[in-house]
GULUMBA-385360 format. One record per residue (C-alpha): residue in one letter; x, y, z. Coordinates in steps of 0.5 Angstrom, whole numbers, padded with zeros to 4 digits. Example, Ala and Ser with C-alpha at 12.3 -4.5 7.8 and 13.67 -1.06 7.14 Angstrom:
2
A,0025,-0009,0016;
S,0027,-0002,0014;
REM end
This chain:
578
M,0007,-0047,0039;
A,0004,-0052,0034;
D,0002,-0046,0029;
E,0008,-0045,0025;
R,0006,-0038,0024;
E,0006,-0036,0032;
L,0013,-0040,0032;
V,0016,-0035,0027;
R,0012,-0029,0030;
S,0015,-0031,0036;
K,0022,-0031,0033;
V,0022,-0024,0029;
D,0023,-0018,0033;
I,0018,-0013,0031;
L,0023,-0007,0033;
D,0029,-0010,0029;
L,0025,-0011,0023;
I,0021,-0004,0023;
G,0027,-0001,0025;
Q,0031,-0003,0019;
R,0026,0002,0015;
V,0024,0007,0020;
R,0028,0011,0025;
L,0024,0009,0032;
K,0025,0013,0039;
K,0022,0010,0045;
S,0016,0013,0048;
G,0013,0010,0054;
R,0012,0003,0053;
N,0012,0004,0045;
W,0017,0007,0040;
T,0015,0012,0035;
G,0017,0015,0029;
L,0015,0018,0022;
C,0010,0013,0018;
P,0013,0010,0012;
F,0006,0010,0009;
H,0004,0017,0008;
E,0008,0024,0008;
D,0008,0024,0016;
R,0011,0030,0019;
N,0010,0029,0026;
P,0011,0022,0029;
S,0005,0019,0028;
F,0007,0012,0027;
S,0007,0007,0034;
V,0011,0000,0035;
S,0009,-0004,0041;
P,0014,-0010,0043;
D,0009,-0012,0048;
V,0003,-0013,0043;
G,0007,-0014,0037;
R,0004,-0009,0032;
Y,0005,-0003,0029;
K,0000,0003,0028;
C,-0001,0010,0025;
W,-0005,0014,0028;
S,-0006,0019,0022;
C,-0007,0014,0016;
G,-0009,0008,0020;
E,-0004,0003,0017;
S,-0003,-0002,0022;
G,-0001,-0010,0023;
D,0004,-0015,0025;
V,0011,-0017,0023;
F,0007,-0021,0017;
T,0003,-0015,0015;
W,0009,-0011,0015;
V,0013,-0015,0010;
M,0007,-0016,0006;
K,0006,-0008,0005;
T,0013,-0006,0005;
Q,0015,-0011,0000;
G,0009,-0013,-0004;
L,0008,-0020,-0002;
E,0002,-0025,-0001;
F,0002,-0028,0006;
R,0005,-0034,0004;
D,0011,-0031,0001;
A,0012,-0026,0007;
L,0011,-0032,0012;
E,0017,-0036,0008;
L,0021,-0030,0008;
L,0021,-0029,0015;
A,0021,-0036,0017;
K,0028,-0036,0013;
Q,0030,-0030,0017;
A,0028,-0033,0023;
G,0031,-0040,0022;
V,0025,-0044,0022;
E,0024,-0049,0017;
L,0016,-0049,0015;
T,0013,-0056,0014;
R,0006,-0054,0013;
G,0003,-0051,0007;
Y,0000,-0044,0006;
G,-0004,-0042,0001;
P,-0004,-0046,-0006;
D,-0001,-0053,-0006;
K,0006,-0053,-0006;
G,0006,-0058,-0011;
K,0002,-0054,-0016;
R,0006,-0048,-0014;
Q,0012,-0051,-0016;
A,0009,-0054,-0022;
M,0007,-0047,-0024;
A,0014,-0044,-0023;
D,0017,-0050,-0028;
A,0012,-0049,-0033;
M,0014,-0041,-0033;
A,0021,-0043,-0033;
T,0020,-0048,-0039;
A,0016,-0043,-0043;
Q,0022,-0038,-0042;
A,0027,-0043,-0044;
F,0023,-0044,-0050;
F,0023,-0037,-0052;
R,0030,-0036,-0051;
S,0032,-0041,-0055;
Q,0028,-0039,-0061;
L,0030,-0032,-0062;
N,0037,-0034,-0065;
E,0033,-0039,-0070;
F,0029,-0033,-0073;
P,0033,-0027,-0077;
V,0027,-0023,-0077;
A,0027,-0023,-0070;
L,0035,-0021,-0069;
D,0034,-0016,-0075;
Y,0029,-0013,-0071;
C,0033,-0013,-0064;
E,0039,-0010,-0068;
G,0034,-0004,-0071;
R,0032,-0003,-0064;
G,0039,-0003,-0061;
L,0038,-0009,-0057;
D,0045,-0013,-0058;
E,0047,-0019,-0056;
G,0049,-0017,-0049;
V,0042,-0013,-0048;
R,0038,-0019,-0050;
S,0042,-0024,-0045;
D,0041,-0019,-0039;
W,0034,-0018,-0040;
E,0032,-0025,-0042;
I,0029,-0023,-0049;
G,0026,-0028,-0053;
F,0022,-0030,-0059;
A,0015,-0033,-0060;
P,0015,-0036,-0067;
A,0008,-0036,-0071;
I,0009,-0044,-0073;
G,0003,-0048,-0071;
E,0003,-0050,-0064;
A,0010,-0049,-0062;
L,0010,-0047,-0055;
V,0004,-0052,-0054;
S,0008,-0058,-0057;
E,0014,-0056,-0052;
L,0010,-0056,-0046;
K,0006,-0063,-0048;
R,0013,-0066,-0049;
R,0015,-0064,-0042;
G,0009,-0067,-0039;
F,0005,-0060,-0037;
R,-0002,-0060,-0037;
L,-0005,-0055,-0042;
N,-0011,-0053,-0038;
D,-0006,-0051,-0032;
C,-0002,-0048,-0037;
K,-0008,-0044,-0040;
E,-0009,-0042,-0033;
L,-0002,-0039,-0033;
S,-0004,-0035,-0039;
L,0001,-0039,-0044;
V,-0004,-0042,-0048;
E,-0011,-0041,-0051;
G,-0016,-0046,-0052;
D,-0019,-0052,-0048;
D,-0019,-0060,-0048;
R,-0025,-0060,-0053;
N,-0023,-0056,-0058;
G,-0015,-0056,-0057;
Y,-0010,-0051,-0055;
G,-0006,-0046,-0059;
D,0000,-0041,-0057;
R,-0002,-0035,-0054;
F,0004,-0031,-0056;
K,0006,-0031,-0064;
S,0011,-0027,-0068;
R,0013,-0023,-0062;
L,0019,-0021,-0058;
M,0018,-0024,-0051;
F,0020,-0020,-0045;
P,0019,-0024,-0038;
I,0016,-0020,-0033;
R,0019,-0022,-0026;
D,0016,-0019,-0019;
D,0019,-0015,-0014;
Q,0023,-0021,-0011;
G,0025,-0023,-0018;
N,0020,-0029,-0019;
L,0018,-0030,-0026;
V,0011,-0029,-0026;
A,0008,-0027,-0033;
F,0010,-0025,-0040;
G,0010,-0019,-0045;
G,0010,-0020,-0052;
R,0012,-0014,-0057;
V,0009,-0015,-0064;
I,0015,-0015,-0070;
G,0013,-0010,-0075;
D,0006,-0006,-0075;
G,0001,-0012,-0073;
F,-0004,-0010,-0068;
P,-0005,-0010,-0062;
K,0003,-0008,-0061;
Y,0003,-0011,-0054;
I,0000,-0017,-0051;
N,0001,-0018,-0044;
S,-0001,-0024,-0040;
S,-0008,-0024,-0036;
D,-0008,-0024,-0029;
T,-0006,-0031,-0026;
P,-0005,-0034,-0019;
L,0002,-0032,-0020;
F,0001,-0025,-0023;
S,-0003,-0019,-0022;
K,-0003,-0013,-0028;
G,-0005,-0008,-0023;
K,0000,-0009,-0018;
T,0006,-0011,-0022;
L,0011,-0006,-0025;
Y,0016,-0008,-0030;
G,0023,-0008,-0028;
M,0022,-0007,-0021;
H,0026,-0013,-0019;
R,0032,-0009,-0022;
A,0031,-0002,-0020;
K,0029,-0003,-0013;
D,0036,-0002,-0010;
A,0037,0004,-0014;
V,0030,0007,-0012;
R,0031,0005,-0005;
K,0038,0009,-0005;
L,0036,0015,-0009;
R,0029,0015,-0006;
Q,0026,0016,-0013;
A,0023,0012,-0018;
V,0023,0014,-0026;
L,0016,0012,-0029;
V,0016,0010,-0036;
E,0011,0007,-0041;
G,0014,0000,-0044;
Y,0019,-0005,-0044;
L,0024,-0002,-0049;
D,0023,0005,-0045;
V,0025,0001,-0038;
I,0031,-0002,-0042;
A,0033,0004,-0045;
C,0033,0008,-0039;
H,0037,0003,-0035;
R,0042,0003,-0041;
S,0043,0010,-0040;
G,0044,0010,-0033;
V,0037,0011,-0030;
E,0037,0005,-0026;
N,0031,0007,-0022;
A,0026,0006,-0028;
V,0020,0002,-0028;
A,0014,0001,-0032;
T,0006,-0001,-0032;
L,0004,-0007,-0036;
G,-0001,-0005,-0041;
T,-0005,-0001,-0036;
A,-0006,0006,-0034;
M,-0002,0008,-0027;
G,-0007,0006,-0022;
E,-0007,0006,-0014;
Q,-0004,0000,-0013;
H,0002,0002,-0017;
V,0002,0008,-0013;
K,0002,0005,-0007;
R,0008,0000,-0009;
L,0012,0006,-0011;
A,0011,0010,-0005;
L,0014,0004,-0001;
W,0021,0006,-0003;
A,0020,0012,-0007;
D,0019,0019,-0004;
E,0019,0022,-0011;
V,0017,0019,-0018;
V,0019,0023,-0024;
V,0014,0021,-0030;
L,0018,0020,-0037;
Y,0012,0019,-0041;
D,0012,0019,-0049;
S,0011,0027,-0052;
D,0005,0025,-0056;
E,-0002,0027,-0053;
A,-0004,0020,-0050;
G,0003,0020,-0047;
Q,0002,0027,-0044;
K,-0005,0026,-0042;
A,-0003,0019,-0038;
A,0002,0024,-0035;
E,-0003,0028,-0032;
R,-0007,0022,-0029;
A,-0001,0019,-0026;
T,0002,0026,-0023;
E,-0006,0027,-0020;
L,-0005,0020,-0017;
L,0001,0021,-0014;
T,0000,0027,-0011;
Q,-0007,0024,-0008;
A,-0002,0019,-0005;
G,0003,0024,-0002;
V,0008,0022,-0006;
R,0012,0028,-0010;
S,0012,0028,-0017;
R,0016,0031,-0023;
V,0014,0031,-0031;
A,0020,0030,-0035;
L,0019,0033,-0042;
M,0022,0030,-0048;
P,0023,0033,-0055;
A,0017,0032,-0059;
G,0016,0025,-0062;
E,0021,0022,-0058;
D,0020,0017,-0052;
P,0026,0014,-0048;
D,0028,0009,-0053;
T,0028,0013,-0059;
L,0032,0019,-0055;
L,0037,0014,-0053;
R,0038,0011,-0060;
A,0038,0018,-0063;
S,0042,0023,-0058;
G,0045,0018,-0053;
P,0045,0016,-0046;
E,0046,0023,-0044;
A,0040,0026,-0047;
V,0036,0021,-0043;
R,0039,0023,-0036;
N,0038,0030,-0038;
S,0031,0029,-0039;
V,0030,0026,-0032;
K,0034,0032,-0029;
R,0030,0037,-0033;
G,0023,0035,-0030;
V,0018,0040,-0028;
E,0013,0040,-0022;
P,0006,0038,-0024;
I,0003,0045,-0023;
E,0008,0047,-0029;
F,0007,0041,-0033;
L,-0001,0042,-0032;
L,0000,0050,-0034;
Q,0004,0048,-0040;
Q,-0002,0043,-0042;
I,-0007,0048,-0041;
G,-0003,0053,-0046;
L,-0003,0048,-0051;
R,-0011,0047,-0051;
H,-0013,0054,-0050;
A,-0010,0061,-0052;
V,-0008,0065,-0047;
E,-0013,0070,-0049;
T,-0019,0066,-0048;
E,-0023,0065,-0042;
E,-0022,0057,-0042;
Y,-0015,0058,-0041;
W,-0016,0062,-0034;
H,-0022,0058,-0032;
E,-0017,0052,-0032;
A,-0011,0055,-0030;
T,-0014,0058,-0024;
A,-0018,0051,-0022;
A,-0011,0048,-0023;
L,-0008,0053,-0018;
A,-0014,0052,-0013;
H,-0011,0044,-0012;
L,-0005,0047,-0009;
K,-0005,0046,-0001;
N,0001,0051,0000;
P,-0001,0058,-0001;
L,0006,0061,-0002;
E,0006,0056,-0008;
V,0000,0059,-0011;
E,0003,0066,-0010;
R,0009,0063,-0014;
H,0005,0061,-0020;
L,0000,0066,-0019;
M,0004,0073,-0020;
P,0007,0071,-0027;
L,0000,0069,-0029;
A,-0002,0076,-0027;
G,0003,0079,-0032;
R,0000,0075,-0038;
Y,-0008,0076,-0036;
P,-0011,0080,-0042;
F,-0017,0083,-0039;
M,-0013,0088,-0034;
R,-0007,0092,-0035;
D,-0005,0093,-0028;
P,-0002,0087,-0026;
A,-0004,0088,-0018;
R,-0011,0088,-0020;
A,-0010,0082,-0025;
A,-0007,0079,-0019;
R,-0013,0080,-0014;
A,-0018,0078,-0019;
L,-0014,0071,-0021;
R,-0013,0070,-0013;
K,-0021,0071,-0012;
M,-0022,0066,-0018;
V,-0017,0061,-0015;
N,-0021,0062,-0008;
Q,-0028,0061,-0011;
A,-0025,0054,-0015;
A,-0022,0052,-0008;
R,-0029,0053,-0005;
K,-0032,0049,-0010;
A,-0027,0043,-0010;
A,-0027,0043,-0003;
Q,-0030,0036,0000;
P,-0031,0034,0007;
Q,-0025,0031,0010;
E,-0024,0027,0016;
Q,-0020,0030,0022;
R,-0014,0026,0023;
Q,-0009,0025,0029;
S,-0002,0027,0028;
R,0000,0023,0035;
P,-0003,0018,0039;
T,-0009,0020,0043;
R,-0015,0017,0046;
Q,-0019,0021,0042;
A,-0017,0016,0036;
L,-0022,0012,0039;
E,-0030,0013,0041;
M,-0028,0009,0047;
P,-0027,0014,0053;
P,-0021,0013,0058;
L,-0025,0010,0063;
E,-0027,0004,0059;
A,-0021,0003,0055;
A,-0017,0002,0062;
P,-0019,-0005,0064;
F,-0017,-0007,0057;
R,-0010,-0004,0057;
A,-0009,-0008,0064;
L,-0009,-0014,0061;
I,-0002,-0014,0059;
E,0000,-0012,0066;
P,0002,-0019,0069;
D,0000,-0017,0076;
L,-0007,-0014,0074;
R,-0009,-0019,0068;
E,-0013,-0024,0072;
R,-0017,-0018,0075;
A,-0018,-0014,0069;
W,-0021,-0020,0065;
T,-0026,-0020,0070;
I,-0028,-0013,0069;
C,-0027,-0014,0061;
T,-0031,-0019,0060;
D,-0037,-0016,0064;
P,-0041,-0012,0058;
E,-0046,-0009,0063;
L,-0040,-0005,0066;
F,-0039,-0001,0059;
L,-0043,0004,0055;
T,-0040,0005,0049;
A,-0041,0000,0043;
E,-0034,-0001,0042;
A,-0032,-0003,0049;
R,-0038,-0008,0049;
R,-0036,-0011,0043;
L,-0029,-0012,0045;
S,-0032,-0015,0052;
A,-0036,-0020,0048;
A,-0030,-0022,0044;
V,-0025,-0022,0050;
K,-0030,-0027,0053;
E,-0031,-0031,0047;
A,-0023,-0032,0046;
W,-0021,-0033,0053;
S,-0025,-0037,0059;
S,-0021,-0034,0065;
G,-0016,-0029,0066;
Q,-0010,-0034,0065;
D,-0003,-0032,0064;
V,-0002,-0030,0057;
S,0002,-0025,0053;
A,-0002,-0019,0049;
T,0000,-0022,0043;
E,-0003,-0029,0044;
L,-0009,-0025,0046;
M,-0009,-0021,0040;
E,-0009,-0028,0036;
A,-0014,-0031,0040;
L,-0020,-0026,0038;
A,-0024,-0029,0032;
D,-0025,-0023,0028;
D,-0020,-0018,0025;
A,-0024,-0012,0027;
D,-0024,-0014,0034;
R,-0016,-0015,0034;
E,-0015,-0008,0030;
L,-0019,-0005,0036;
L,-0016,-0009,0042;
A,-0009,-0007,0039;
A,-0011,0001,0038;
V,-0013,0000,0046;
L,-0007,-0003,0048;
M,-0002,0002,0044;
M,-0005,0008,0047;
D,0001,0012,0049;
D,-0002,0013,0056;
A,0002,0011,0063;
P,0001,0004,0065;
L,-0004,0002,0070;
D,-0001,0000,0077;
E,-0005,-0003,0082;
A,-0008,0003,0086;
G,-0010,0006,0079;
F,-0014,-0001,0077;
E,-0018,-0001,0083;
D,-0020,0006,0082;
V,-0022,0005,0075;
A,-0026,-0002,0077;
S,-0029,0001,0083;
R,-0032,0007,0078;
L,-0034,0003,0073;
I,-0038,-0001,0078;
L,-0041,0005,0081;
R,-0043,0008,0075;
R,-0047,0001,0073;
V,-0051,0001,0080;
E,-0052,0008,0079;
L,-0055,0007,0072;
V,-0059,0001,0075;
L,-0062,0005,0081;
K,-0064,0011,0076;
S,-0067,0007,0071;
D,-0071,0003,0076;
S,-0073,0009,0080;
A,-0076,0012,0074;
K,-0080,0006,0072;
G,-0082,0004,0079;
G,-0080,-0003,0077;
R,-0077,-0005,0084;
T,-0081,-0005,0091;
D,-0078,0000,0096;
E,-0075,-0005,0100;
E,-0071,-0007,0094;
L,-0069,0000,0092;
R,-0067,0001,0100;
S,-0062,-0005,0099;
L,-0059,-0003,0092;
D,-0058,0004,0096;
A,-0054,0001,0101;
R,-0050,-0003,0096;
L,-0049,0003,0093;
K,-0046,0006,0099;
E,-0042,0000,0101;
L,-0039,0000,0094;
K,-0037,0008,0094;
G,-0034,0006,0101;
A,-0030,0000,0099;
K,-0023,0000,0097;
P,-0021,-0007,0095;
L,-0023,-0010,0089;
E,-0025,-0016,0092;
K,-0031,-0012,0096;
S,-0033,-0009,0090;
L,-0034,-0015,0086;
REM end
């Protein structure tokens, strides 16, 4: 294969790759297991060695070996290709994505900036004093690569120029500001500098914390070719082993909180970067963790952010708890005030989101007010498990101020919860818990010829049927028929993987993969002959009915077609049918 991507693909065993994370069991031609992309209780995840793809028939996630690495390790295609090539022992000669020379130049510029910030830290007593005051001794500063950006002219600009870097490229990396016409200046000034690394440990950005009470308190790199703020979690490159082992992540708000947690033995702590928790962050956490403990500041802003974070986690099917800290504390201040054990205990004492939410409602409204009970019952209405609703509802019934009898109060609250649930209900698509043909609009009769394409003894004849769109009635089958015909000029001896990759459109590849991975018994020659004959008979019958209704053919032509129909109905070999 000339294409290095196909060479890498051919040398990577998809079962071995996915089996490192998912326990797979043989099921017909495929292998099945619990989907790692959502909270899967029934095996809805299928892997096909023949097709070289995986698919979840519940949440819809699907792809090949490259997609798997990209989604489970948070990599771009180029990085996934390079990682798999290295594992497979393939030396890549072609460049993918941005020019390799430019990528190396960007990495060199980032490394130069990092070395400069590190060298400046010991030159400024104000920075060292600040570090000591925050408990960041020399060992911690070295371990977390902390540096300092001075506010002296264009210090970093001068260093980058001296080292031969183009300042316009450095601006693209969010290291400097300005332009060629008006000149360049340092983006970070008088700030403690925290290097930001991606999940693989590559330096991709910087975060700067102002020394003293300046504003803004934090400045992060803008999004660059190396860095996406909405996807990156600070500290994940150090935390991911602990997260994988514990299947739990601890989510905090800032750099110093992450460092404080790791110093306290909570080595699965990570933080978002100057932005609120987002869906991409949740997806990344869900790759490695079954549970996330939200350990945010105890002030009002921190608690509101915790509410939002648990809401997103719950929507994504990730269990969560909220760690409650003493008033006015965050992990960093708690470590310095009370020691590592206090931080660890805060994580252990985390409560379920509903308990946290009810506490927050209690802080906003007095229990004697209707507002409290309106919000409390609305919160209970979002619980999916009726037993969970009852567990929290019964203690509330004893506090209901409008009825003295707890039993009557419970009935009244239960009615309010049901009303809130109906109001909040949204139509949802029915999802399959196991692979069935109903996952497609294509009926089994029309799917069968495409499935036969992966049977070596049937492939050539299957291609003849698959590439005649007039034999199919559904839009899915007609679209796939045209795509297969365009990709291959004959039913030549090709693998399913080669056929998949020859299709020009991603949507067509997804459709063919879904058809090929249906967990039905494989077709034998007799079964295929029956399918082909039924498709042809159906087509002739439709033509006869249409022409009879329209009067578009002479009696002689209709008699001829009728004779042909009778011949087809009695024909056994496929060659006669065609």
